[in-house]
C-alpha positions as CSV (number, residue, x, y, z in Angstrom):
1,X,51.1,-74.1,-36.1
2,X,51.5,-72.4,-39.5
3,X,55.0,-71.4,-40.6
4,X,58.4,-72.6,-41.4
5,X,60.6,-74.7,-39.0
6,X,64.3,-75.3,-39.1
7,X,65.5,-77.8,-36.4
8,X,67.8,-80.7,-35.6
9,X,64.9,-82.9,-34.6
10,X,61.2,-82.3,-34.9
11,X,58.4,-84.4,-33.3
12,X,54.9,-83.6,-34.5
13,X,52.0,-84.4,-32.2
14,X,49.7,-81.6,-33.2
15,X,49.2,-79.8,-36.6
16,X,51.9,-78.1,-38.7
17,X,51.4,-76.4,-42.0
18,X,54.4,-75.1,-43.9
19,X,58.0,-76.1,-44.6
20,X,60.2,-78.1,-42.3
21,X,64.0,-78.7,-42.6
22,X,65.4,-81.0,-40.0
23,X,67.7,-84.0,-39.7
24,X,64.9,-86.1,-38.3
25,X,61.2,-85.6,-38.4
26,X,58.8,-87.9,-36.5
27,X,55.0,-87.6,-37.0
28,X,53.4,-89.3,-34.0
29,X,49.9,-90.9,-33.8
30,X,47.4,-88.1,-34.1
31,X,50.1,-85.7,-35.6
32,X,49.4,-84.0,-38.9
33,X,51.8,-82.3,-41.2
34,X,50.9,-80.4,-44.4
35,X,53.6,-79.0,-46.6
36,X,57.2,-79.9,-47.5
37,X,59.7,-81.8,-45.4
38,X,63.4,-81.8,-46.1
39,X,65.2,-84.3,-43.8
40,X,67.6,-87.2,-43.6
41,X,65.0,-89.3,-41.7
42,X,61.2,-89.2,-41.9
43,X,59.2,-91.5,-39.5
44,X,55.4,-91.6,-39.7
45,X,53.7,-93.6,-37.0
46,X,50.4,-95.4,-37.5
47,X,47.5,-92.8,-37.6
48,X,50.0,-90.0,-38.2
49,X,49.2,-88.0,-41.4
50,X,51.5,-86.3,-43.9
51,X,50.2,-84.5,-46.9
52,X,52.8,-82.9,-49.2
53,X,56.3,-83.4,-50.6
54,X,59.3,-84.9,-48.9
55,X,62.9,-84.2,-49.9
56,X,65.3,-86.8,-48.5
57,X,68.9,-85.7,-47.8
58,X,71.5,-88.4,-47.5
59,X,74.7,-88.3,-45.5
60,X,76.6,-87.1,-48.6
61,X,74.3,-84.0,-48.9
62,X,72.9,-85.4,-52.1
63,X,69.1,-84.8,-52.5
64,X,66.6,-87.2,-53.8
65,X,62.9,-86.2,-54.1
66,X,59.9,-88.3,-53.2
67,X,56.7,-86.8,-54.5
68,X,53.1,-87.3,-53.3
69,X,51.4,-90.1,-55.1
């Protein structure tokens, strides 16, 4: 899928390219995400792939940024 997603919870088991905003994002084994994720929780299982930037929102709506190494 190519596009932008806004959801409460997102589970990635295929391929997504674009921007995601969700409270919880899980990238499962074999799942691939390319782009930017803004979330409170980001879980990447073994053999899951994430390429891009992650912006972490905490419970106080403050934002901290984690950039790709």
